[in-house]
Every structure is written in structure tokens, then in C-alpha cells.
C-alpha positions in Angstrom: 36.8 -8.7 85.0 38.0 -10.0 81.8 36.4 -13.2 81.8 33.0 -11.3 82.8 33.6 -8.8 80.0 33.9 -11.9 77.3 30.3 -13.2 79.0 28.9 -9.8 78.1 30.3 -10.0 74.5 29.2 -13.2 74.3 25.6 -12.5 75.4 25.5 -9.2 73.3 26.7 -11.4 70.3 24.0 -14.4 71.1 21.5 -11.6 71.1 22.4 -9.9 68.3 22.4 -13.3 66.3 19.1 -13.9 67.6 17.8 -10.4 66.5 19.5 -10.8 63.2 18.0 -14.0 62.4 14.6 -12.9 63.7 15.0 -9.4 61.5 16.0 -12.0 58.3 13.1 -14.3 59.0 10.8 -11.3 59.2 12.7 -9.9 55.7 11.7 -13.4 54.2 8.3 -13.4 55.4 8.0 -9.4 53.8 9.4 -10.7 50.9 7.2 -13.4 50.6 4.1 -11.6 51.2 5.5 -8.8 48.8 5.6 -11.7 46.3 2.1 -12.7 46.9 1.2 -9.0 46.7 2.8 -8.6 43.6 1.0 -11.6 42.0 -2.4 -10.5 43.1 -1.1 -7.4 41.7 -0.4 -8.8 38.2 -3.4 -10.6 38.5 -5.7 -7.5 38.8 -3.8 -6.1 36.0 -4.5 -8.7 34.0 -8.1 -8.6 35.2 -8.3 -4.9 34.6 -6.9 -5.2 31.0 -9.4 -8.1 30.2 -12.2 -5.9 31.3 -11.0 -2.6 29.8 -10.7 -4.7 26.2 -14.2 -5.5 27.0 -15.7 -2.4 27.6 -13.7 -1.3 24.6 -15.5 -3.9 22.2 -18.8 -3.3 23.6 -18.6 0.6 23.3 -17.4 -0.2 19.9 -20.3 -2.5 19.1 -23.0 -0.2 20.9 -21.4 2.5 18.7 -22.0 0.4 15.6 -25.7 -0.8 16.8 -26.5 3.0 17.5 -24.9 3.9 14.0 -27.1 1.0 12.3 -30.3 2.3 14.3 -29.9 5.5 13.1 -29.2 4.3 9.4 -32.5 2.1 9.9 -34.8 4.8 11.3 -33.6 6.8 8.3 -34.7 4.4 6.2 -37.8 3.6 7.7 -38.6 7.5 7.5 -37.5 7.5 3.8 -39.4 4.8 3.3 -42.7 6.3 4.8 -42.4 9.1 3.2 -42.4 7.1 -0.5 -45.3 5.2 1.0 -47.3 8.6 1.4 -46.2 10.1 -2.1 -47.1 6.7 -3.3 -50.5 6.6 -1.8 -51.2 10.2 -2.8 -50.5 9.2 -6.5 -52.7 6.4 -6.3 -55.2 8.6 -4.7 -54.7 11.3 -7.4 -54.9 8.6 -10.1 -58.4 7.4 -8.9 -59.6 10.8 -8.8 -58.4 11.8 -12.1 -59.6 8.3 -13.7 -63.2 8.7 -11.8 -63.3 12.4 -13.4 -62.3 11.0 -16.6 -64.8 8.4 -16.4 -67.6 11.1 -15.9 -66.6 12.8 -18.5 -66.3 9.5 -20.9 -69.7 8.1 -20.2 -71.6 11.6 -19.6 -72.9 11.9 -22.8 -73.8 7.7 -22.6 -75.5 8.8 -19.5 -77.3 11.5 -20.5 -78.6 9.4 -23.4 -79.5 6.6 -21.5 -81.6 9.2 -19.0 -83.4 10.6 -21.9 -84.1 6.8 -23.4 -85.6 6.2 -19.9 -87.6 9.5 -19.9 -89.1 8.2 -23.3 -90.0 5.0 -22.1 -91.5 6.3 -19.3 -93.8 8.7 -21.1 -93.9 8.1 -25.1 -93.4 4.6 -25.3 -95.6 3.6 -22.4 -98.7 5.5 -23.7 -97.7 3.8 -27.1 -97.9 0.1 -26.0 -101.2 1.2 -24.0 -102.7 2.5 -27.2 -101.4 -0.5 -29.1 -103.2 -2.6 -26.8 -106.2 -0.9 -27.1 -106.2 -0.9 -31.1 -105.8 -4.3 -31.1 -108.8 -4.3 -28.7 -111.3 -2.2 -30.8 -110.0 -4.0 -33.9 -111.0 -7.4 -32.4 -114.3 -5.8 -31.4 -115.4 -4.5 -34.8 -114.5 -7.8 -36.3 -116.6 -9.6 -34.0 -119.6 -6.9 -34.7 -118.8 -7.4 -38.0 -119.3 -11.1 -38.0 -122.6 -10.3 -35.7 -121.1 -12.1 -32.6 -122.0 -10.1 -29.1 -119.6 -10.8 -26.3 -121.1 -11.4 -22.9 -119.9 -7.8 -22.1 -120.5 -8.5 -17.9 -117.8 -11.4 -18.1 -115.7 -9.3 -20.4 -115.8 -6.3 -17.4 -115.3 -9.2 -14.9 -112.1 -10.5 -16.7 -111.1 -6.6 -17.7 -111.0 -5.8 -14.3 -108.7 -8.8 -13.2 -106.4 -7.7 -15.8 -106.7 -4.2 -14.8 -104.8 -4.9 -11.2 -102.5 -7.3 -12.6 -101.2 -4.7 -15.1 -101.4 -1.8 -12.7 -99.2 -4.2 -10.3 -96.8 -4.9 -13.0 -96.6 -0.9 -14.0 -95.6 -0.2 -10.6 -92.9 -2.9 -10.6 -91.7 -1.2 -13.7 -91.7 2.0 -12.9 -89.9 0.9 -9.4 -87.2 -0.8 -11.7 -87.0 2.1 -13.9 -86.2 4.7 -10.6 -83.4 2.3 -9.6 -81.9 2.5 -12.7 -82.2 6.5 -13.1 -80.5 6.4 -9.4 -77.6 4.0 -10.8 -77.2 6.7 -13.6 -77.0 9.7 -11.3 -74.1 7.7 -9.4 -72.2 7.3 -12.2 -73.0 10.9 -13.6 -71.7 12.3 -9.9 -68.4 10.1 -10.7 -69.3 7.6 -7.7 -67.6 4.2 -6.7 -69.7 2.3 -5.4 -72.2 0.4 -7.5 -75.3 -0.6 -6.3 -77.2 -3.9 -7.6 -80.6 -4.3 -7.9 -81.5 -7.7 -6.5 -85.2 -8.7 -7.4 -85.6 -10.4 -4.7 -84.0 -8.2 -1.9 -85.6 -4.8 -3.1 -89.1 -4.4 -2.2 -91.4 -3.4 -5.0 -94.4 -0.8 -4.0 -96.9 -3.1 -5.3 -99.2 -5.3 -3.8 -98.3 -8.4 -6.1 -96.6 -8.5 -9.4 -98.5 -12.0 -10.6 -99.9 -11.9 -14.0 -103.3 -12.7 -15.0 -105.4 -15.6 -13.5 -106.5 -18.3 -15.7 -109.6 -17.0 -16.4 -108.3 -14.3 -18.7 -106.8 -16.8 -20.9 -110.2 -17.9 -22.0 -111.9 -14.6 -22.7 -110.8 -14.7 -26.7 -108.9 -16.1 -29.0 -106.1 -13.2 -29.2 -105.4 -13.2 -25.4 -106.3 -9.5 -25.2 -109.4 -7.8 -24.0 -112.3 -6.5 -26.2 -112.1 -2.8 -25.5 -109.5 -0.9 -23.5 -110.3 2.6 -22.8 -107.0 4.7 -21.9 -107.3 7.0 -19.1 -106.9 10.4 -19.2 -107.4 10.1 -23.4 -110.9 11.1 -24.2 -110.6 10.7 -28.4 -110.7 7.1 -29.8 -107.3 6.5 -31.6 -109.4 4.8 -34.5 -112.1 7.5 -34.3 -114.7 4.9 -32.7 -117.1 5.2 -30.2 -118.0 2.8 -27.5 -121.5 1.2 -27.7 -123.9 2.4 -25.1 -123.5 -1.1 -23.7 -119.5 -1.1 -23.2 -120.2 2.5 -21.9 -122.4 0.8 -19.3 
């Protein structure tokens, strides 16, 4: 009986020893796994810390960039306002300069317009009258010398000269009208300048060519023998044309 109990105690001790060894082995395995997990946790904590640091830096950079963006937007808005004020000031200065120019040159433009009207009326008439007077003087000189010109030939020559003079008169009136338009624009304070180009603008006449070569051979003075101004019935010299001339 005692031997049997001894065997039982031995078996129990062996079983307990094996269980204890298995428990110790399990404990060692658990401790190893625990250490591995602790290392992984430490690594993850380090990663989390690094990530948090990066997030903080990114947030700081974003905040700084946002602040700079707002400052730049404000600077752009201020610059636009200054440019708008400057443009308005420039426009006002331009308008004032145009008004000042119009006021400054208004009197000169008025005088120029009056000169143009004078040229278009009295001076043109006087030029034609001067040509008539010279022709009559030449005619009187020829009559005093007893030289009677060929009236038919003179009439043909005068007709040719008349066509050329009418064309030149139309061209003169056309350019004077252009000059009047320019002066009107200046008096109104306009800023668009008109350039009168003789080659580009159309002249209301068939041709502006001068007298033909036949006109240079009618007399030594180069002018017609007698010219009567249309619209003036009185002879400026008090002379009446002879019946042959009236024909």
C-alpha cells in the first residue's frame, strides 16, 4: 500500500512537473509575444507621433499660406482701387485738357472760320475781278494799237480755260469744306484728328488738270483777252464790250 501511494505521488509529481513546465513555456511564449507587441506598439506610437508632428507642421504651413493669401488678396484689391482712382484721374485730366484746349483755341478757330468765309466770298470774287481787270487792260492795249484779235480762236481758248478753272474751283471749295470740318471738330473738343489726303479723298470734279497747251499761245500775258464775271452786270472799269465780243 505504501509503495502504491509512493507511485501515485511520483506520478502526481511528474504530472505536476510537466504541467509546470508547460505553464512556464506558455508564460515564456506569452512574455515573448508581449515584448513583440510592446515593440510594435512603441513603433506605432513613434509613427503616430511623427505623423502628428507632420500634421502640425502642415497645419502651420496652411495657416501661414492662408494668411499670406488673404494679405495678397487685400493688396490686389488695394491695387485695383488705386488703379481705378488713377484711371479716373487720368480720364478727368484728359477731359479737362480737352476743355482747356477747346477754350484756348476757340478764339483762334473762330478767326480761322471767319478767314475761310472771307476767302470763300470776297477774296475769291476779288481774284476773279482782278483777272477780269487785267484782261480788259490787255484788250484796251490791243485796241489802242489797232490790233484786232481773232475772237473765234479766243472764244475757244476761253472755253477750255473755263473748264479747267471750274474744276479747280470745285477742288478748292472741297478742301475748304474739309478744313471747316476739322475746325468744327477742334472747337467741339474732339480728339480724333482728320488727315486730308489728296490721293485718298475724292474731289467732286471731273478733273483738276490745268489749261492745255493751246491756252499758253493766246497772248503774251498768259491770260484771256476779256472775262465777264457771272452775276456782276457792271463792268469794273466802266467799259462795255464791243458788239463783236458780245457775240
